[in-house]
C-alpha positions as CSV (number, residue, x, y, z in Angstrom):
1,X,20.8,-27.3,-35.8
2,X,21.1,-24.7,-38.0
3,X,18.1,-23.3,-37.3
4,X,19.0,-23.8,-33.5
5,X,22.0,-21.9,-33.4
6,X,20.5,-18.6,-35.2
7,X,17.5,-18.8,-32.4
8,X,20.6,-19.2,-29.7
9,X,22.7,-16.7,-31.9
10,X,19.7,-14.1,-31.7
11,X,18.5,-14.2,-28.2
12,X,22.2,-14.1,-26.8
13,X,22.2,-10.2,-28.9
14,X,18.0,-9.6,-27.8
15,X,18.9,-11.3,-24.5
16,X,22.3,-9.4,-23.7
17,X,20.9,-6.0,-25.0
18,X,17.7,-6.8,-23.5
19,X,19.6,-8.3,-19.4
20,X,22.0,-5.0,-19.8
21,X,19.0,-2.5,-20.3
22,X,16.9,-3.7,-18.1
23,X,20.1,-3.8,-15.1
24,X,20.7,-0.2,-16.4
25,X,16.8,0.3,-15.9
26,X,17.5,-0.5,-12.3
27,X,19.1,2.2,-11.4
28,X,16.0,3.9,-11.8
29,X,14.3,2.0,-9.4
30,X,16.7,2.9,-5.7
31,X,16.8,6.5,-7.5
32,X,13.0,6.8,-7.2
33,X,12.9,4.3,-3.6
34,X,15.1,6.4,-2.5
35,X,13.6,9.9,-4.0
36,X,9.7,8.9,-3.2
37,X,10.0,7.8,-0.1
38,X,7.3,4.2,0.0
39,X,4.8,6.4,2.6
40,X,4.4,9.1,0.2
41,X,2.4,6.5,-2.0
42,X,4.0,8.1,-5.0
43,X,5.6,5.2,-6.2
44,X,1.9,3.8,-6.1
45,X,1.2,6.0,-8.5
46,X,3.6,5.5,-11.1
47,X,3.3,1.6,-10.9
48,X,-0.1,2.3,-11.0
49,X,-0.4,4.8,-14.7
50,X,2.4,2.1,-16.2
51,X,-0.1,-0.7,-15.8
52,X,-2.7,0.8,-17.4
53,X,0.1,1.8,-20.7
54,X,1.0,-1.9,-21.0
55,X,-3.1,-3.0,-21.2
56,X,-3.1,0.6,-23.5
57,X,-0.8,-0.6,-25.9
58,X,-1.6,-4.2,-26.8
59,X,-4.8,-2.7,-27.5
60,X,-2.8,0.1,-29.9
61,X,-0.4,-2.1,-31.5
62,X,-4.0,-5.2,-32.5
63,X,-1.9,-8.0,-32.3
64,X,0.0,-6.5,-36.1
65,X,3.6,-7.5,-34.4
66,X,2.8,-11.1,-34.6
67,X,0.5,-10.8,-37.0
68,X,3.1,-8.9,-39.8
69,X,5.0,-12.4,-39.1
70,X,2.6,-14.7,-40.1
71,X,1.7,-12.7,-43.5
72,X,5.1,-11.3,-44.4
73,X,6.2,-14.8,-44.2
74,X,3.8,-16.6,-46.7
75,X,4.9,-16.9,-50.1
76,X,1.6,-15.2,-51.7
77,X,2.7,-11.6,-49.8
78,X,4.4,-8.9,-50.4
79,X,6.1,-7.8,-47.0
80,X,6.5,-4.4,-47.8
81,X,3.1,-4.5,-48.4
82,X,2.5,-6.0,-45.4
83,X,4.3,-3.7,-43.7
84,X,2.4,-0.7,-44.8
85,X,-0.6,-1.6,-44.0
86,X,-0.2,-3.2,-40.5
87,X,1.9,0.1,-40.0
88,X,-1.3,2.5,-41.8
89,X,-3.2,0.5,-39.6
90,X,-1.5,1.2,-36.1
91,X,-0.6,4.6,-36.6
92,X,-3.8,5.3,-37.7
93,X,-5.6,4.0,-33.9
94,X,-2.4,5.7,-32.1
95,X,-4.0,8.9,-33.4
96,X,-7.2,8.4,-32.9
97,X,-6.5,7.2,-28.9
98,X,-4.1,10.3,-28.2
99,X,-7.0,13.2,-29.7
100,X,-9.5,11.0,-27.5
101,X,-7.4,11.9,-24.1
102,X,-6.5,15.2,-25.3
103,X,-10.7,16.0,-26.1
104,X,-12.0,13.8,-22.7
105,X,-8.9,14.4,-20.2
106,X,-11.6,16.7,-17.9
107,X,-14.0,13.0,-17.2
108,X,-10.5,10.1,-17.3
109,X,-8.1,12.4,-15.1
110,X,-11.7,12.2,-13.2
111,X,-12.5,9.0,-13.1
112,X,-8.6,7.8,-12.9
113,X,-8.4,10.1,-9.2
114,X,-5.9,11.6,-10.5
115,X,-8.2,15.2,-11.5
116,X,-5.4,17.3,-9.6
117,X,-2.6,15.9,-12.2
118,X,-4.5,15.8,-15.5
119,X,-0.4,16.3,-17.1
120,X,0.1,12.6,-15.7
121,X,-1.9,11.3,-17.7
122,X,-1.6,12.7,-21.1
123,X,2.4,12.5,-20.9
124,X,1.1,8.9,-20.6
125,X,-1.2,9.2,-23.3
126,X,1.4,10.8,-25.1
127,X,4.4,7.5,-24.2
128,X,1.9,4.9,-24.7
129,X,1.2,6.4,-28.6
130,X,4.6,6.7,-30.0
131,X,4.9,2.9,-28.5
132,X,2.3,2.1,-30.4
133,X,3.4,3.6,-33.9
134,X,7.5,1.8,-33.4
135,X,5.8,-1.8,-32.7
136,X,6.0,-2.2,-36.6
137,X,9.1,-0.4,-37.1
138,X,11.0,-2.9,-34.3
139,X,8.8,-5.9,-35.6
140,X,10.6,-5.0,-39.2
141,X,13.9,-5.1,-37.7
142,X,13.5,-8.5,-36.1
143,X,11.6,-9.8,-39.8
144,X,15.2,-8.4,-41.6
145,X,17.1,-10.4,-38.4
146,X,18.5,-6.5,-37.9
147,X,19.0,-7.4,-33.2
148,X,21.7,-4.9,-34.1
149,X,19.5,-2.0,-34.9
150,X,16.8,-2.8,-33.1
151,X,19.4,-3.6,-29.4
152,X,20.8,-0.5,-30.3
153,X,17.3,1.8,-30.4
154,X,16.1,0.0,-27.2
155,X,19.8,0.5,-25.1
156,X,19.7,4.3,-26.5
157,X,16.1,5.3,-25.0
158,X,17.4,3.2,-21.9
159,X,20.8,5.3,-21.6
160,X,18.9,8.2,-22.2
161,X,16.9,8.2,-19.7
162,X,18.7,6.8,-16.8
163,X,21.1,9.9,-17.9
164,X,17.7,12.0,-18.0
165,X,16.5,11.0,-14.7
166,X,19.6,10.9,-12.6
167,X,19.9,14.8,-13.7
168,X,16.7,15.9,-12.0
169,X,16.5,13.5,-9.0
170,X,19.5,13.6,-8.5
171,X,21.8,17.0,-10.2
172,X,18.9,18.5,-9.7
173,X,16.8,17.8,-6.6
174,X,14.0,17.2,-7.6
175,X,11.5,14.3,-5.7
176,X,8.0,14.8,-7.9
177,X,6.6,11.8,-10.3
178,X,6.0,14.7,-12.9
179,X,9.7,14.0,-13.4
180,X,9.2,10.6,-14.0
181,X,6.7,10.2,-16.9
182,X,8.0,13.9,-19.0
183,X,11.2,12.3,-18.9
184,X,10.1,8.8,-20.4
185,X,7.7,11.1,-23.0
186,X,10.9,12.9,-24.1
187,X,12.9,9.6,-24.9
188,X,10.6,8.4,-26.2
189,X,10.5,10.4,-29.5
190,X,13.9,10.9,-29.6
191,X,14.0,7.1,-30.7
192,X,11.1,7.4,-33.4
193,X,12.7,9.2,-35.8
194,X,15.8,6.4,-35.6
195,X,12.9,5.0,-37.7
196,X,13.5,7.2,-40.3
197,X,15.6,4.9,-43.0
198,X,13.0,2.1,-42.9
199,X,9.7,4.3,-43.9
200,X,11.9,5.3,-47.0
201,X,13.0,1.6,-47.1
202,X,9.8,0.2,-47.5
203,X,7.3,1.0,-50.8
204,X,4.3,1.6,-49.8
205,X,1.1,0.5,-50.3
206,X,-2.4,0.2,-47.7
207,X,-4.2,-2.7,-49.5
208,X,-7.4,-3.0,-47.8
209,X,-8.4,-6.6,-48.6
210,X,-5.6,-7.2,-46.9
211,X,-6.0,-5.3,-44.0
212,X,-9.2,-7.6,-43.7
213,X,-7.1,-11.4,-43.7
214,X,-5.1,-9.6,-41.3
215,X,-8.4,-8.8,-38.9
216,X,-9.9,-12.5,-38.6
217,X,-5.8,-13.6,-37.9
218,X,-4.5,-10.7,-35.3
219,X,-8.0,-9.8,-33.7
220,X,-8.3,-13.6,-32.0
221,X,-4.8,-12.5,-31.0
222,X,-5.6,-8.8,-29.6
223,X,-8.4,-10.5,-26.8
224,X,-5.5,-13.2,-25.6
225,X,-3.2,-9.6,-25.4
226,X,-5.6,-7.8,-23.7
227,X,-6.3,-10.9,-21.2
228,X,-2.6,-11.2,-21.3
229,X,-1.5,-8.1,-19.7
230,X,-4.7,-8.1,-17.8
231,X,-2.4,-11.3,-16.2
232,X,0.6,-9.4,-15.7
233,X,-0.9,-5.8,-14.8
234,X,-4.3,-5.8,-13.7
235,X,-4.0,-6.5,-10.1
236,X,-1.5,-2.9,-10.1
237,X,-4.6,-1.5,-12.0
238,X,-7.3,-2.4,-9.9
239,X,-5.3,-2.7,-6.4
240,X,-6.4,1.5,-5.3
241,X,-10.3,-0.1,-5.9
242,X,-9.7,-3.9,-4.4
243,X,-7.8,-2.8,-1.1
244,X,-11.0,0.0,0.2
245,X,-13.5,-1.1,-1.2
246,X,-14.8,-2.8,2.4
247,X,-13.9,1.1,3.7
248,X,-11.5,-0.3,6.3
249,X,-8.3,1.5,4.4
250,X,-7.8,4.6,2.8
251,X,-6.5,5.3,-0.9
252,X,-3.1,6.5,0.7
253,X,-2.9,3.5,1.9
254,X,-3.9,1.4,-1.2
255,X,-1.0,3.8,-2.7
256,X,1.6,2.8,0.2
257,X,1.2,-1.0,-0.6
258,X,1.3,-0.6,-4.0
259,X,4.4,1.3,-4.2
260,X,6.1,-1.1,-2.0
261,X,4.1,-4.2,-4.3
262,X,5.6,-2.9,-7.3
263,X,8.8,-2.0,-6.9
264,X,9.6,-5.2,-5.2
265,X,8.2,-7.0,-8.4
266,X,10.9,-4.8,-10.7
267,X,13.4,-7.1,-8.7
268,X,11.9,-10.3,-10.2
269,X,11.4,-9.2,-14.2
270,X,14.9,-10.7,-15.2
271,X,11.9,-13.9,-15.4
272,X,10.1,-11.0,-18.7
273,X,13.2,-10.2,-19.2
274,X,14.2,-13.3,-20.5
275,X,11.3,-14.8,-21.8
276,X,11.3,-11.3,-23.8
277,X,14.6,-11.9,-25.2
278,X,13.7,-15.7,-26.2
279,X,10.3,-14.0,-27.9
280,X,12.2,-11.4,-29.6
281,X,14.4,-13.9,-31.3
282,X,12.2,-17.0,-31.7
283,X,9.1,-15.5,-33.1
284,X,9.9,-14.5,-36.5
285,X,12.0,-18.4,-36.4
286,X,9.1,-20.0,-35.8
287,X,6.7,-19.3,-38.1
288,X,9.1,-19.3,-40.6
289,X,10.4,-23.3,-39.6
290,X,6.9,-23.9,-39.5
291,X,7.2,-25.9,-43.3
292,X,10.2,-27.5,-42.7
293,X,9.0,-31.4,-41.9
294,X,10.9,-31.1,-38.5
295,X,9.2,-28.2,-37.2
296,X,7.6,-30.2,-34.0
297,X,11.0,-31.3,-32.2
298,X,12.3,-27.7,-33.0
299,X,9.6,-26.4,-30.5
300,X,10.3,-29.8,-28.5
301,X,13.5,-28.9,-27.8
302,X,13.2,-24.8,-27.3
303,X,10.7,-24.9,-24.8
304,X,12.6,-27.8,-22.6
305,X,15.5,-25.3,-23.0
306,X,14.0,-22.3,-22.3
307,X,12.3,-24.1,-19.1
308,X,16.3,-25.1,-18.1
309,X,17.1,-21.1,-18.2
310,X,14.7,-19.5,-16.2
311,X,14.5,-21.7,-14.1
312,X,18.8,-21.4,-13.9
313,X,17.8,-17.9,-13.8
314,X,15.6,-18.6,-10.9
315,X,17.9,-20.1,-8.3
316,X,20.5,-17.2,-9.6
317,X,17.1,-14.6,-7.8
318,X,16.6,-16.3,-4.9
319,X,20.4,-17.2,-4.0
320,X,21.3,-13.2,-4.4
321,X,18.6,-11.9,-2.6
322,X,20.5,-11.0,-0.2
323,X,22.7,-8.6,-2.8
324,X,19.8,-7.7,-5.2
325,X,17.4,-6.4,-2.1
326,X,19.7,-3.2,-1.9
327,X,17.8,-2.1,-5.5
328,X,15.4,-1.7,-4.2
329,X,15.3,1.0,-0.2
330,X,15.0,-0.2,2.7
331,X,12.0,1.4,3.3
332,X,10.4,-0.6,0.8
333,X,11.7,-4.4,1.9
334,X,8.0,-5.8,3.3
335,X,7.3,-6.7,-0.5
336,X,10.3,-9.1,-1.0
337,X,8.6,-12.0,0.0
338,X,6.0,-12.0,-2.9
339,X,9.5,-12.1,-5.6
340,X,9.7,-15.8,-5.8
341,X,5.7,-16.5,-6.3
342,X,6.6,-13.4,-8.7
343,X,8.9,-15.0,-10.7
344,X,6.7,-18.4,-10.8
345,X,4.7,-17.0,-11.8
346,X,6.4,-15.8,-14.4
347,X,8.2,-18.6,-15.4
348,X,4.5,-19.7,-16.2
349,X,3.9,-17.4,-18.1
350,X,7.0,-17.5,-20.5
351,X,6.1,-21.2,-20.6
352,X,2.6,-20.8,-21.9
353,X,3.8,-18.3,-24.5
354,X,6.0,-20.9,-25.8
355,X,3.2,-23.1,-25.9
356,X,1.0,-20.7,-27.9
357,X,2.4,-21.6,-30.8
358,X,0.5,-24.1,-32.1
359,X,-2.9,-22.5,-32.2
360,X,-0.2,-19.7,-34.4
361,X,0.2,-22.6,-37.2
362,X,-3.0,-23.3,-37.9
363,X,-4.4,-19.8,-37.8
364,X,-6.8,-21.4,-34.9
365,X,-5.8,-17.7,-32.6
366,X,-9.4,-17.8,-30.6
367,X,-8.0,-20.5,-28.2
368,X,-5.4,-18.1,-27.1
369,X,-7.9,-15.9,-26.3
370,X,-9.9,-19.2,-24.2
371,X,-7.1,-20.1,-22.3
372,X,-6.1,-15.9,-21.8
373,X,-9.7,-15.0,-20.7
374,X,-9.3,-18.0,-18.0
375,X,-6.2,-17.2,-16.5
376,X,-7.5,-14.0,-16.3
377,X,-11.2,-15.0,-14.5
378,X,-9.4,-17.1,-12.0
379,X,-6.6,-13.9,-11.1
380,X,-9.3,-11.1,-12.0
381,X,-11.5,-13.5,-9.1
382,X,-8.1,-14.2,-6.5
383,X,-8.2,-9.9,-6.5
384,X,-11.2,-8.9,-5.9
385,X,-11.5,-11.5,-3.0
386,X,-8.7,-12.0,-1.4
387,X,-6.3,-8.1,-1.8
388,X,-9.0,-6.5,0.7
389,X,-7.8,-8.5,3.6
390,X,-4.0,-9.4,2.1
391,X,-3.4,-6.9,0.2
392,X,-0.4,-7.7,-2.0
393,X,0.6,-10.4,-1.4
394,X,-3.1,-11.5,-3.2
395,X,-1.4,-10.1,-6.6
396,X,1.6,-11.9,-6.2
397,X,-0.3,-15.4,-5.7
398,X,-3.9,-14.2,-8.4
399,X,-1.1,-13.6,-10.9
400,X,0.5,-17.7,-10.3
401,X,-2.9,-18.9,-10.6
402,X,-3.5,-16.7,-13.3
403,X,-0.9,-18.2,-15.6
404,X,-1.2,-21.5,-14.7
405,X,-4.5,-21.8,-15.5
406,X,-4.0,-20.9,-19.3
407,X,-0.2,-22.6,-19.1
408,X,-2.3,-25.9,-18.1
409,X,-5.1,-25.3,-20.4
410,X,-2.6,-24.9,-23.4
411,X,-1.0,-27.6,-23.1
412,X,-4.2,-30.0,-22.0
413,X,-5.8,-28.7,-25.7
414,X,-2.7,-28.5,-27.7
415,X,-1.8,-32.4,-27.2
416,X,-5.1,-32.6,-28.7
417,X,-5.2,-30.2,-31.6
418,X,-1.6,-30.0,-32.6
419,X,0.8,-33.5,-30.3
420,X,4.4,-31.9,-29.8
421,X,6.7,-34.7,-27.3
422,X,7.7,-32.6,-25.2
423,X,10.3,-34.4,-23.4
424,X,8.3,-34.8,-19.7
425,X,10.5,-37.1,-18.5
426,X,13.4,-34.0,-18.7
427,X,11.3,-31.1,-17.6
428,X,10.0,-32.5,-14.8
429,X,13.5,-33.8,-13.7
430,X,14.9,-30.0,-13.8
431,X,11.3,-28.0,-12.3
432,X,11.9,-30.4,-9.2
433,X,15.6,-30.4,-8.7
434,X,14.7,-26.5,-8.8
435,X,11.8,-26.5,-6.2
436,X,14.8,-28.6,-4.0
437,X,17.2,-26.2,-4.6
438,X,15.0,-23.1,-3.4
439,X,13.1,-25.0,-1.0
440,X,17.5,-26.1,0.6
441,X,18.2,-21.9,0.1
442,X,14.7,-20.6,2.5
443,X,15.2,-22.8,5.0
444,X,19.6,-22.1,6.3
445,X,19.3,-20.4,9.5
446,X,18.5,-16.6,9.0
447,X,20.8,-16.2,11.9
448,X,24.0,-16.9,9.4
449,X,26.4,-14.5,8.4
450,X,25.0,-12.8,5.5
451,X,28.5,-14.3,3.5
452,X,27.5,-17.4,4.8
453,X,23.7,-17.3,2.7
454,X,25.9,-16.9,-0.5
455,X,28.4,-19.0,-0.7
456,X,25.6,-21.7,0.2
457,X,23.3,-20.9,-2.7
458,X,26.5,-19.5,-5.0
459,X,27.0,-23.7,-3.8
460,X,23.9,-25.3,-5.0
461,X,22.9,-22.6,-8.2
462,X,26.5,-24.9,-9.2
463,X,24.8,-28.0,-8.9
464,X,22.6,-26.9,-10.7
465,X,24.5,-26.1,-13.4
466,X,26.7,-29.7,-13.5
467,X,23.6,-31.1,-14.2
468,X,22.5,-28.6,-17.1
469,X,25.5,-30.0,-17.8
470,X,26.2,-33.6,-17.0
471,X,22.3,-34.3,-18.5
472,X,21.5,-31.4,-21.0
473,X,24.1,-29.3,-22.3
474,X,28.2,-30.6,-23.6
475,X,30.6,-27.9,-22.6
476,X,32.0,-28.7,-26.6
477,X,28.2,-27.7,-27.6
478,X,28.0,-24.3,-26.3
479,X,29.1,-21.5,-28.6
480,X,31.2,-19.3,-29.0
481,X,33.6,-21.3,-26.0
482,X,32.6,-24.8,-27.0
483,X,35.5,-24.8,-29.4
484,X,37.9,-25.0,-26.2
485,X,36.1,-28.4,-25.2
486,X,35.7,-29.5,-28.1
487,X,38.8,-32.2,-29.1
């Protein structure tokens, strides 16, 4: 129980900073969608390039974040040496990548369709290189159980980024997407300097023998990460090509569609916040916990509560969509229909992440690569076949199908290789209840006033909360507030 309380406390810190940070970051979505019209396709450019940077960051970090935790928790390894070796490898890759981009910027920008805007590519390449360099120090903070500094740096970046965006786009009335990339670069560069104390606290030693062993563990995670990020970003990367290759649509139309989809997906990112917060707290604990006899019971309980809270978040977003839709400008509202699909896909991605620990613990990470590539293959097929006809709706369903494939494969194989007694009865009950409440919300008569929809949806959400408290979370057991319900 001590580990579970530690998980809940750290998840609260990581989650609070992540949710507040993402909420503040949402301020940029109405800002961008207001100053960058849907018809211009400018937000489609932002969506497209950020998808590429997500993939490149996975390649540059090379799975070393998870690998760092695995080796730093081994009794025979020196954590400082593990950090030094991980940091040296990732920093080297990042700097080589940046050098190659600057040398070959002309053909690269032309192949991506930005021959007239090479500066976009150069700025985003610099951002992703700095993000790669920061990845291992951020992991060190998690390893050292320093969630406050971790969360503070994440928040500082967001506050600076929002402040500068408000200055340029509101006070100075800029409308060029150039400033979206430029300001991101400035803020990312500033955060790097805050890791100087960590760098001086380490006894630096680069161990090539250790690196070889770490490579053996990390390369399947890299493959897993590439497949995973392709599941998240491939649709946004390939969309301009997939939507236009039949000749029925223009690149301008593709950028408009991608901008609408990219803006609306932001509303659904509450699931990504929860999954990320859970991962930040869960990953360091799970490797340390792997030595304990009750580790499987712990993993099963953690999975159940993860699913419960993501389903709760799903219902909240759907239930208050009449309010949340104003995050994006009305020009983009046609894409709101994708939000429940994308959120459901994010829930399955989070479940898949939790399931992934069985092969990480037994050092068989190659399984994760196979599962992720199977899911990625499904996503690619759906996008290539259906995007020309159905546009961004195919992107949403492609992600759903891809994550479902990876999740199911990991569960089936995992129960044979490293069986864990998940509480499938309770999990199934919550899933069925959430689906029923979702259907009830969606089929409220459209002619009813918005306030009545919100009231009725609130009642349905409260019913879900009552079920949680009644079955799995008595009020007396809750942190902080629980003491008021104990006798």
